[in-house]
Structures are given as structure tokens and as C-alpha cells.
N, C-alpha and C positions, 0 to 999 in steps of 0.2 A: 493608750494600749491597742498592741495588733492581736487579733483571734486567727488563727490558725487553722482551716479543718483540710484535712486529709483525707481523699475515700481512693477508692478505684481499685483495690489492695481484691485478694481471693489465692485461690488454689490454683496451680497451671502447673503443669508438665514441663516436663526440661524441654529445652529449645523452643518453650515456647514464648507467647511474648505478652504482656501487661501494661497497659499505661494507667499510671496513676495522675492524682490532680492535688489540687491545695491551694483553696480560696481563704485570700487575707482578708479583713476587715481591713480599714483605716486607709488614708487619703496617701501612706506614704510609700505605696505598692510598685509605681513608675518608677520611683527613683533609689529602687532599694536593689542592694546585688542578693539575688534568692540561693538558696540552698536544699539540697535536697540529702537525711540522712539517713543512714540505717542502724539498726540493733537486734543483734541476734542475740540470742541466750546467751547469759552468760558472758558476753562478750563487749566491748566498749563501745559507743555510739562512736560511728564512722561517717562519713563526708563523703558523698557519692557525684555530687553534681554539684556544680555553681553556673550563677547565669549572672551577668554584670547590667546595669539600667539597661546597657547599650547593648543587649546581645550577646556580646564576649562571651565564652562557655568553655569549665574544664571538668576536667574526669580523672579519678586516680586510673593508675595500668586497671584495676583487676575489674574495669568497669567500661573504659574503653572502646570503643565501637560499638563495645552493643546497647550502653545507655544514651538519652540523648534529650535532654533536658532544655525546655521552650515557655516561651513567658506569649501572655495575653495582658496585659496594660490595660484594657476596656473592659475587661471582668475581673482585674485583679485576681489571677488567677497562675501557679505554674504548673507545669506537668513532667513529667517525667512518662517516660516511652524505654519499656524496657524488653528487649528483643533477645533471644538465643538465652536462657533464663536457666541458671544452675540451680542443684540443689545447694549450695552455698550463697546464693541470693534469698534462700531464706532469712526472711527478718521481721521487724515493724520498720517502715518508712515514715519520717517526720521533713518537715519542711521549716524553715524558720529563713530570715533577716540575719543576712551577717551584715558583720560592721569588724573593721579589721582581723579578719580570718575566724571573729567566736561568734556562735550565733546571738542572739539578742532578745527576742520572747519570749515567756513559756512554752511551754513546749505545747504542739496541738494532741490529742487522741493519738494518733498515726492512724497508720494500713498498716494491717500483716497482708505480705507476701509470703505465699509458703510453694514451694518450689519441689514436685515432689511425683512421684510415676504412681 
């Protein structure tokens, strides 16, 4: 069983930046596709960034050019650098292993990101 622990969230002003981290337990990390998701109040959880085991990344249009996902296999950690944040980016952010386009493991606690002046 893989455990996922997110950190790095907080309160930031519009146009600000945050860097989120997700530490994963287990030895499969380096072979896994990893994704960052977010869930805003009253909305469904949505996928905002994906990184394959080889480092190929993908983003939806809503965050493309502002968010960057990266990974450190030695630390079993995936990161999400978020720049030019907007109020609509406010959400709880989660990470997970992806397989076939779907999340695999139980969700971690997430980390709250609030963008507000």
C-alpha cells in the first residue's frame, strides 16, 4: 500500500506562487505515473498535472503555462510549482499514482491552497 502526504499549501495573493510537495511511500514510485489533482468546494476533483516515469508532462489548458510538475525519484517526491495564481485556483490539492488515467491509491490528506487578496 502506498501512502501519499501532500504539503506546501497556504494563503497567497493573486499572481503569487506556491510550491507543493507530495511524498510517497513504497518502492514503486520511480516506475509510476504521478498526478496532481485539486478539489474546490462544491466541485468534483480535477486532474491538473501529470508526469510520467520518464518525465513527460501534461496539463489542462486551465493551468498550462502557470503550473509545472516535477519529480525526484531519489526522494520519492513529486512537486507542483504554481505561478501566477488566480482565485479560481483555490482548492485542496492532492497527488496520486495514475494507471489507465485513473487514481490508484487512497487519497492523502491534501494541502489547502487559498488564493485571495
